[in-house]
N, C-alpha and C positions, 0 to 999 in steps of 0.2 A: 352686556356686550361684552364678549371674550376680548380680550385686551391681545396684542401681540407679546412674545416672549423676547426679553430683552436680554443680552448676551452684552459682557463686557472682561475680556480679559476671560478668567476662567470660570465666573459669576454667572448663574443665570436667575434670571427672575421669571417666573410663574404666577403672573398677574392674576392673582383669585384664589391662588393654594393654601394662601396664607398672608397672615400679615408681617409685613417686613419690618425691623429698627432703623431709624439711626439715631442714634446717639452723638450725643452735642458736646464739643470740644471747644470752650470759648477760651481764646489767649488773647483775653483784655484786660485791662483794670477797673473796668466800671457795670458790665454786663449786667443786667435787673438780679439774677441766680448767683453765677457764681464766679462774679468778675474778679482779676488778680488770684484767683486761686491757681487757675494752671498757666500761669506766665512764664514761666520757666521750659526751656526743653527738656530736662528731665522729668518735669510734673508732667511735662504732657503726653510723654514716651510711659512714663507708669501711668498715669487715666488712659490713653490709648489701649495697652496691655491688658486693665479690667475692664473698661467697656466689651472688647473682644470676647474677650473669656464671660461674660457678662452674655452675649449675645446679639451682639451691635451687628448688623448685616453692614450698615455701612456707617464711616465716621466724617462729621459735620465741622469743621473747623473755620469758627468765626474774629477773624479781628479788628473788629468795630463794632461797636452798639449798637444795636438800632432798638434800646428802650426806647420809652416813651417819652421825649425831649431830649435828645441823646446828638449832641454835634459830631458831625462828620470827621472823621480825620481823613489827615493828608496819607497821597498815594503810599508816600516813603513808608509811613507809621507801619502802615498798614501792611506791609512788604515784608516791613520788617518783625511783626509780629509770626504775621502767618506761613512765609519761606523756612524758615529754620524746622517751625512745626510739619510741614508737610514732608522734610526732607528728614526727618526724625523718625515717623510714623512708618513712611515707604522702607528706612532701613529694616525695621524690625517686623512687618509684613506687611501682605500681599491684600489686604482687605480695601473694598472701594473706600473713596476718601472722596469726600464733599467739600467744597468752600463757596463759605456764606460771604457773598460779597457781590457789590454792583460795578466796579471798577472793574475794567476789560484788562486794566493793566496787571492788578492782581490776580484774575483768571489769567491769563498768558502766562505768567510765571507760577502760577500752579499747577496749571494743567501740564507743562513743560518739566518741572519735578518730576508728575507723575499722577497727579491729580487727576480725578475720573466723573467728577460730576462738578456742576456749577448751579448753587441753590441759590437767585437772583429777586430778591424779596420786591424789587423794582418789577418784575417781569421782561426782563432784559428794553427795558427803556430808558434809563436815567443817562447809561453812556453808550454813544452811537457807534462803537466798536465791539460793542459785546457777541450782539450774535455774530459777528464773522468770526470773532474766536473761541466761541463755542464748534462753530461748524465746521473752522479749518481742525481742531482736535479729534474731530469726530464724538464729542462728549456730548453726558446726558444734563441735562435740563430742569432747574426747577423753575415752572413759571409761578409767581406770587401775586393775591391779589394786594393790595395796599391802595387807602387814599389819602392823597398827602405825599409826606416828607416823615420819616422817625422825629423829626424835630414839631412838628407840627398837625398830625395824621390825629392826637387824640385832643384836637381842641374843637369840640362838639361835631363830630362826624353825624353825618344825617343820612339815611337811606328812605325810599319810598317803597323798597320792596327789597331788604339788604340780600336775600335768596337768587331772587332775578336781576340783578343788577351786578352782584361779584360772578355768581355765572355766564351773563353776557359780556362781562372784559375777562373772565377768562377764556371764554370760545373765543373770541378775537385775536386775544393773543398767542393762543395756539396758530392760529390761521396765518396768522404775522408772520409766528415764527420758522412755519414750516415755508414760508415763502423766499428766507430768508436760508433755506437750503440745510436746517435743521429737523431730520426725519421726525416725525410722528411717533415713532417706536422709540425715541429720544426723550420724549418731554415728558415731566410730571407736571403737576398743578396743585396750588397750596389755597386754600379759600382766605388764606393768613388771621388768623385768629388774631384776634389784640392789636392790629394794626388798621386803622384808622375805624373802631367797629367801637361801638356803646357796649355797656353788660350786656343788655340783652339783647343787639344784635349777634354776640359770640354764642349765648343759648341755641337763639333760631338757629344758624348755620350749623351748628354740631347735630341739632335735630331734623337738619332736613337734610346732610349731606348726601345723600342719596342722589338727589337732585342732579349731582354732579358726574355719576359715574356712566352717563349716557354723552360724557366730551370724548369718549374715544380715549383717554387718555388714562393712565394712572393718577388717585388722586393722594396725596399725603398730608395729613394735619399736623399743625405744631402746638397742641393744647400746656405744654409742660411747665407747670408752677405760675401761669400767667396770673396778671390782676384779676380776672373775672373768677377767678377760679377762690383769690383769696374774698372773694366781695360775697361769693357765696357761703364758706364758712366763715368769715372771720378770723383766717388766717391772714396773719398781714406779714410774715417771715415768708419769701418764695420759698426759701430752700426748705422749709416745714410743709412745701403743695403735694407731695409727691404722691399721698396717699388721695390727695382731691384729685389729681391729674389721672390717678388710675379709672377712676368714676368717668370722666371726663372720653378716656381712651378706653375703656367695655362700650360706651353707645356710639363710639366713631366706628368701631370694628364693626357693631352690629347693624352699623347704616352700609357698609362694604367699602369704607376705605384700606389703601392698598399699603400704605407705609405711613408710622408715628416717629417723629422728632421728638425725642425725650432726653432728659437730663439720668433718669434713674432706667438703665436697662433691666437691671436684675429682676425690678418688681416689674415694670412693662411686661417684660418677656410672659411670666408666667399670666399676667392678666391678657394675652393675646393667644397664647396656647390655648387658654381655657374657650375664649370665647369662641376662634377659630374653629375647636371640635365641637362647639355647639350650632356654630353656623355657616360655615363653611362646606359646602356640599361634597364636596371634593377630599375632604377629610375623613 
């Protein structure tokens, strides 16, 4: 299915022409992979420049850890972490900025400061004001599937048909989001690897990502450094799972995903360039 071209500011996304890359910036003390590493505004600035230079199309700023069993942070604390990061990046670059949040208050403040995309792991379910905020700023939104919340999502998750259930959920959230005034061309979906899925669920979802392509919106996948990759490889330290991540990314791109969310942009870019050259008819 041909997807509409998306334009934001001077950035244009020709979905299907290549794989786009979202680089992760966690401004948290406790994220599973790089918590505390980019906690100051200066370190955020340096990391942003590094990711952009490596080939990131979008920078995704997160101020609340969504690792399994993570406790939520207050609105005030998340604002304190996220907004200075958005301001610093916007001072030095016109790159697209995404903010990973479920709070409408954080989304509104970030969009006001120049962010472009809201990456909502709850698919606009947790905060009843979120859809109106996204719509009022004419922002782009990522709708992700998650069973439960970060505090309980990995407590014995179960599906009769993980692909069918995740696909059905995302289809319904797309329809609901459009009904709230957000155009379809501004919506991406994410099947939510590692969010309320067991080891096998994650592998099945990656192997069946083509099943999401006919929902009519771009598909983003976030496999970077996640625990299921450690279960496959035996690598316990998240920061050492970049090569394992590349394997998951290669298969994801072959299955037709439009964007990958990653920590290591430089390595990812090489992989997607090669797989795109092999698999994308337009190249």
